[in-house]
N, C-alpha and C positions, 0 to 999 in steps of 0.2 A: 527510317525511310517509310513512307506510305505503302509502297509496294510491298515491303517487307512484311509488313504488319499484315496486310493483305494475305500475301501468299503463304503466311504461318497459321492464319486462322483457316485458310481453305486446306492447308496440307493436314491439319489436323482433323478437321471434317472429313476429309476424304479418308484418312487413316481409319477412322471411328467406323465408317460407313462399310469399309474392306473388312474390318474384324467382325462386325456384325454379320457380315455375308460369308464368314470363313474364307476369306481368300486374302492370302498374303500380300501386304502393300510394299511395293518398292517405289521409296520416296524419289522423286526426279523433280524437274523445276515445272512448277505449274503455271503455264501459260495466262497473262493477264494482258490486257490491253484497254485503252480509251475507246469506246465506241465513237463512232462518226456522228451519230445522232444523242442529243441529251435523251431523247425518248428511252434509249437503252441504257440508262444508267450511267453512273461516272466511270464505271470501271467493268469489265466483262470476262469472263474466262469460259474456254472450251474444255474444261479438264473432263466433264461428263462424256464427250464424244470420243475423247481418247482412252476412256475407261471401258467403252462397251464391249470390247472383245474380250478384255481380260473378266469383266464382271458377268459376262453373259446375259447382259440385261440392255434395255431401250436406253438411249441417251437420256432421254426426258424423264425417266424412271429414276435412273442414277442423279441426274440435276436435282429432282424434287427430295431425292433423300440427302443429298449435301446441302441444299437450303435448309432442311429440316435441322440437320445437325449445326448449321451456322448459328440457326436460332436458339437450339439448344444451348449452344456456347455463350449465348448473350450477343451476337453479331458484333464481334470484336470489342466487345467492352464497350458499346453503343456507339461504335465507329461508323456500322451501317444503319442507315436509316430505314432501309429496304432492300430486300433481296427477292429477286423475280427470277421465274425460269422461263425461258423464251424456245420456241422451236427453232432448230431441231435438236436443243439439248443447251442452250447457252445458260449460263447464270449470270444475270445483271445485278451488280452492286450499286445501291445509290449511296453517297457519302452524307452522313449527318455533320453538316458543316459547322454548327455550333460547337460539337465535340472535337472536329479536326482544329478548329482555331484555339482551342485549349490546349492542345498537345504541342509538344517540340520535336521535330522531324529533322534530323542530320546524319550524315554519313557515318560509316564506321571508321575508326583510324586506323593506320597500319604503323604502329609505333616500332622504332628501330629499322625500320626497311627504308634504305638509301637507293634512290634512282639517280643515274648520272643522264643526263639529256645532253646531247651534243647536237648543236645546229647552227646554222649561219655559214662557217667556214668557207668564207670566200677566198678564193685566190688572192695573196697580197699584191698584185701587179697592177692594179687600175680600180678607177671607181666602181661603186656597186650599181647592177642595175635591176629592175623590177622581178626578174627572175631569183635573183639572191633575194630579194626582199620578199617573197612569198614562202621560202624557206625560213627565213627568220622570224616572220608573222606566223607561220604555224609551229615553230619549234617554242616559241616563247607563249604561245597561248596553251601549248601542251604542258608547258612549266608551271603556269597559272592553275590550270585544271589540276594538275597532280598533287601541287601545294594545297588546292581548295579542298581536295579530297583526303587530305591527311598523310601525304607522303612527304618525306626529306628529300629535296630534291638539289642536285647539283649542277649547275649550266657550266658546258663547256665549249669554247669556241676553237676548233682545230684549226691551225694557220700553216697551209702548206708551203713553207718557205724553202724548200728544196725541189720544187717542181719544175715542170717544162715551162709554165706560164710566168713564173717570176724571171725564170732563167732568159725565157725570150725578151721580156723588159729590158732587163740588165743588158742583154745584147743589143738592143736598140737604142738604149740611153749611151751606149759604148760607140755607137756605128752609125745612127739614123740622125741626121740633123733635123731640127724641128724648132719652129718658132711660133709664138703666137701669143696671145693673152689668155692666160689661165689663173683662175681664181685659186683653184686647188691643184695638190700634186696628182692626185689620183685621175683628174681630166686630164691631164697634161700626157700622163702614162696611158690612159686610153687611147689616145691618138698613136704615141709611141708603140703599143702593142700591135695596133693594126698596120702601122707603117713597117714594122720589121717582118710581119707575116708577108706582106706585100713583097718585100725584098727576097724573101726566102723562095716565093714562087719566081722571082725573076732572075735570083743567083741561087742556085741550089747549093753551091759551095759554101755560102753562107751557113748552111744548117750547121755546119762542123762547130761552129762558133757557139752552138746551143748546147753540144755535148761538151764541150770544153767548158763551157759555164757551169754545167750541171755537176762536174767533177770538182770544180772549185768551189761552188757552193756547199757541197756535202763535205769536203775536206776542211772548209771553215777557215782557211787562212789567206793571206793575200788581198789585195786590192778589191777583186773580183767579189769574193765573200762579204767583204765589209761594206761592199756598195750594195749587194743582195740584202744585207741586215739593214742598213739604213733605208732603202727603198721600203721592204717590206714593214718595218716598224712603222714607218712615216703613214703608209696607206693604211695599215691597221689602225692606226689613231684615227683616221678619218672615218673608216667604216664604224669603229665604236662609237663615235661623237653621231654619226648618223644615224645610228640605230637607237640612241636615247630619245630622237624625237619623237619613235613610234612607241616610247615606254618599254625597249628591249634591253636587257641587262645579262651582263654574263658573270659568273663567279671566278673563271679561270680561263686564260688563254694557253692552249697547249701548243709548243713550236715543234714543228716535224724536227728541226735542226737538234732539239734538245733530244728528242727520241733516239736519233742515231750518233750524235756525239758523245751522250753520257751513258752509252752503252745497254740501251733497252733493248734495240734489235739484235745485238750480240747475245743478250741473255735469252732472247727469244729463240734467236738461231740454234743455240745449245739445247734448248728444250726441244725443239722440231727436229733436231739431227738426230735423237734418240729413237723417234718412231721410222719405221719403214715407208710411210708416206711421202716424206721430204728427201729428195734424191738430186743429185746432180748428174744432167745428162751427159753422157759421153758421146753420142753420136745424132745425126739427123739436125735439123732445123734448129733444135734447142741446145745443140752439144754446147757445154760448159755453162747452161745455168741450172740454178736452182730451183726445183720447181716443186709444188705439192699436189700429189696425186688427187684426183677426184675419187669420190666414192663411185664405186661400179654402177653403172645404170645411170647415172646423172647426165644430163645433157646441158651444157650451158648455153643461157641466153646470150643474144647479140652476134656479132660477127666472128665467125668461126674461124675467119682467116686471119684474125688481128692477134698480136700478141697478148691483147688485154683479155682474150677470152678464148685461150687454148684451152682444151678439154684437160690439160695438165697444166696448172696456173702456173706462172713464173714468178718467182719472188724476189730472185738475184738476177740480172742478165748476166751474160757471159762477159760483158766488160766491167762486171763489178758494181754496176749502178743498181739500187735496191728501186723495186717497183713501188708504186703507192701502197699495194695491199701488203707488202711486207711489214712496212712501217705501222700500217693500220691495225694488224695482228699484234705486235708488239705494244701498241697503245691500247689494246682492247684487253690484253694479259695484264697489263697495270691498272687498268680501270676497274677490274674484278680483284685486285689484290692478289695476283697468280705469281706476279715476278717479286724476286728478293731485291726490289729497288725502289727508289724514290727520287723523284725530282728534289730541287732546291725552289724556293718560290720567293719573288719579289714584287713589290706593289707596282704594277703598270700604270695605274690611275686610281683616284678614291674608290675604294671597294672592288676593285679589279685587281687580280694576281696574276703572274705569268711565270711559267715554268723558267729555269735559268741555270747556268752553272754555278752561281752562288747564291745565297739567301736563305731564308727561314725554311723551318722545318713544318710543314702544315697538315690537318689531316684530310688531303685530297684522295679521291679514288675511292678503292675497296668497296664498290657497289654491289649491292644484292641485285639490280637490274639495270640494264643499258638500254636507251633509247636512242637511234641514230635519224635524224632529220636528214635524209637525203634523197634527191630525186630518182624517179624510176628508170633513168639510164644506169644507175649505179648497182642494180639489184645483183649482178652476178659477183662484184667484189665484195659486197656484203654476205653473199652466200660462202664466199671463200673464207672469210673471216670466222664466220660459224663453223665451218669445216675443222677449220685449224684448231678451234677450242676442242670440238669433239675428238678429232685425231689425237690432242695431249689429254683426252679422258676426262676433260670438262664439261660432261655433257649437262649438268645443272647450269652451268652459266651458259650454254650455249642455248638452252632453251630460254633462258632470260635475257637474250639479246634481241631487240627488236628492231626493225627498220620500217621505219615510217616512211613510206614511199608516195611521192605526190607526182601529179603531170606538170609537165613544163610551161613556162611561159612565152607564148610566141604573139606574134603581132597581127591584128585584122588588116585585112588589104588596105583600108583608109588610112591606119596608121603608118603602116610601112610604107605607102605613097607619101605620107608627110615626111617620112624621114628620107625620101629620095630614092626607094627600094623600087626596081623595076617590076610590076605587079601586072605585066600585060598578059602573063602566062595562067591568070585567072584562079590561082590557088586560094583555098579558104583561109590559109593562115600562112605566115612568114616566120621562120624559126631566126631567133636572135644569134648573132655570132659576134662574140668579141674580136677574135682574130679578125673580121671585115670591118671592125667597128660599128656594126648594126645593132642597135637595141635604145632602150630608155633608161637614160640614168635615173637614179632614185630622186637626185635632188632637181632634175628638170621636171619631174612627174610633181614633186612636192610644190614647185614655183607655179606651173600651171593649175594645179588644183587649188592652190590658195588664191590665186587670181580669179579663176571661176567664181569660187566662193565669195570673195569680196565684192565683186560685180553684182552679185544677184542679191546681197543682203540690203536691206533697207533699214534695219536697226544694227548698228555694229558695236552695241555696248555689252554684248554678253561674250562667249569663248571668243579667243582671238581666231582669225581666219586660217591661220598657220596650224593652229592646232587641230581645228577642224578639217583640215586639208589630211594632216597625219592619220586623224581616225577614219576618216572616210576612206582613205587608201588602204589602211590597214584591214577593216571590214570586208571592203571588195577583194581581197586576196584570201579571206577566211571563208567566206560564204559558200564557197564551190567544194563539191566532193572532191576528197584529196586526189582521187585518180583521174579527175577531169583535167584536160589540157585548157588552161586559160588562154583564149583568144584576146588578147587585151586589145581594148580601143580605147582610144583618149576620149571620146564623147560618153560613152558607158562609165568610165570610171571617174568621170567628173559629175554625174549626177546626184543631186542632192535628195531626191524623193524615190520613193518604193522602197524595195528590200535594200537599205542602205544604212550604213552608220550616223548618218546624220538625221535620218528619220528616228531611230532608237534614242539618240540623246535629244531631239527634239521631244519626243513622248515623254522622256524621263522629267526633262523640265516643266512639262505641262503638268503633270503631276504633282512635281514641288511647288507649283504655282496655287494647285487647288489648295493643296495642304497648308500653305503660308497663309491662305483666305480663310481657310476653316479655324487656323490656331487663333488668328486675330479675333474671329468671331467666338472664341472660346468652345470650339465643337470637337477638340481632338479627344480620344478616348483615353480616360484616366487609366493608369495601369492598374490591374487587377478587379478591374468592372468589366462584367460580362458583356460581350458585342451583342447589341439587341439585333439578332438577325431575324427576316422577315421570315413568315412561315413558308412561302413557297417564293423563292427567289425570281426574279425576273430572268428571261434568258440569257440576256448580256452579262447578268451577274453570276449567272450559274455557269456560263461558259468560261468567264475569267477565273472564277473560284476553280473549276477544274483544271483548267491549265496551270494554275498556280501550284496546285497541289502535284504537278508531275515535276518540278524543278529540279528537287533532289534525284530522282531516278534518272532524269537527263542527264544531269552532272555525274552522275556514276557512271550511266552507258558511256558517255563521251571519254572519261577517264579510261573506262576497261577496253573501249575500242579505239583509243586513242585518235578520235576523229573531232576536231574543233569545230568543222561544220554545222554538227548536231547543235552545239550551243547558239550558233547564228540563226539555225532554223527556229529554235525553241524562241529566242529573244523577239524575232520579228513577228513570229505567231502572237506572243505575248503583248507585245506594243499595239498589234492590230486590234485584239480583243479589248484591250484598255481603250483606245480611241473610239471603237464602237460603243462601250458601255457609257464613255464619256458624252457620247453623241445622244444615246438613247434614254440615258437614267440621269437625271438632273442630280448632280451633287450636293448642292448648297442651298437647294429649294425643297420644299416639302414638307413632310412629317418629321419630327425631332428624331424619333428612332430611325427612320429610313434614311435621313441625312447623317447620322451617326455612324449608321452601318455601312453607308458608301464611302464616308471619310475613311472609316477603317479600311476598307477594301481598296482605297486608292494609297493608303500610305504601305498596304500588304503588298501591292503591285509594285511601288516604288522600291521597297526594299528589295523585292527579288530581281528585279530588273536592274537596281545597283548592283546586285551580287554579280548578273551575269554580264553586265557591262564590263565590270572589274576584270573577271574571267577572262573575257575578251581581249583586255587591255585598252579600253575605250573610256575617255572621262564621263564623268557622271555629273553633269553641270546644273547648276541651279537654275540658270537662263542660258538660251542660247545667243 
């Protein structure tokens, strides 16, 4: 990567300066950045300001000494065309672009490191809504980033087929009469789930049916268990198929029932029972419950009065029903290869495997690191899984368990009103609720977006409108900072200009059109022939070059910080800079050398944007 070469060169120069002055140099990260103004170089560092106290010299003096050392070393083998010192002690570096163009920059690989990424994990009791889709888009993009940066990645979709939500749908199917015209089973169950929760409110005695159903699902025998299995499998198939439209795929479905029925929780229970932190309470509100005692001094987040957020986390309730966290702890012990047990695997669909009672032996799990994409409301249960690993002495694994938390998706007042929600209280956003049947189904959003795109297109010979719709929705859900709550608005989501996936794809296709014309005119640069760089690039050319040089650094930063929105920001800026270059610098007109350089720059741009689109899971079309 370019930044690594710059830091290495600066590090050696700083070491030499310190050595000359007789001061021990303690190597640390050298800050570099791209200045806002091109007048301040392509890259800049403030290292001289940081060293002033240690070296007891003015920052400007230190900067001059470092700049002299850089020149003595050959300016990173000719990579720097100019090194300047600016007050109060900055070192500004200008890149020698012809030298940069000759070099190959890529990311270091992580051979042998396996990462398990768990995402989507929608309750298998009804159709998916846009809140679920944000999880899936974030998770899949992280998978793409990690693979692009050299990681071996295994993708899990965890299916909670023993939870309250599925139990409620099963209770509804058995007790709530419902008729209507439905194309998909998940849509039918969406209304069943909503209706049964209304029935609970009107007839509280019905809630006992949920408890009975939970027991039946966990035991795995009889009509109720089979009905639960059939419901879950049918809906999961719909979810998986739905996600394929967004380019989202999985390696393995892990069923919660497999964890319980095949003894994974029993094995985890045996391990935890050997620690003083896991005890069965004998008195008080939690009498009869098995709980995992919190580390002293920690305070749980969330509702302190809820069973889910007791300071002593309940893993097994007094009635013997396991909590979600208990099963999650067993699952994570298996993920890291810490249980002497494994699943059997069978093929769920082409290329997708599932855990089960019988099947093949396959090398799933045994991860070096685990990443879970779960919304910010699940922060505390995720902390408890990490604590369980620590209690068992698996501190290294606990340190490599990462929770990618994100803000939930709510509805704007306009969108909420369109769904029939009372917005007279004037709130800025309205939460979606499956129990109340309030939300935007993924299929409905795709249909709306496809219709909007189709109506706005004059030329329909390019990408299919449905493909564009999937890409536009995916980008909309990715471009926000992870911690941001997305206030979903139908109008904004269906926009096709501005910071959108459509804009990126259109710009990629525009560059492709230019390159096709250049190829027809015989203007493409032959391999091995030096690019005819101008002595002083135009401002639009220089800005585009500088941003292109930052791609690998952006990719690495997104992988390290697990932040897909960084790729969105980079790609949008890149597309904007190219369109500015396209309008200000005639590419296929002018002097021969100028045209060859600009055609080469267009090709470099398209290759880089294509890489970014692939990481984001968007098409790279030849025409829109």
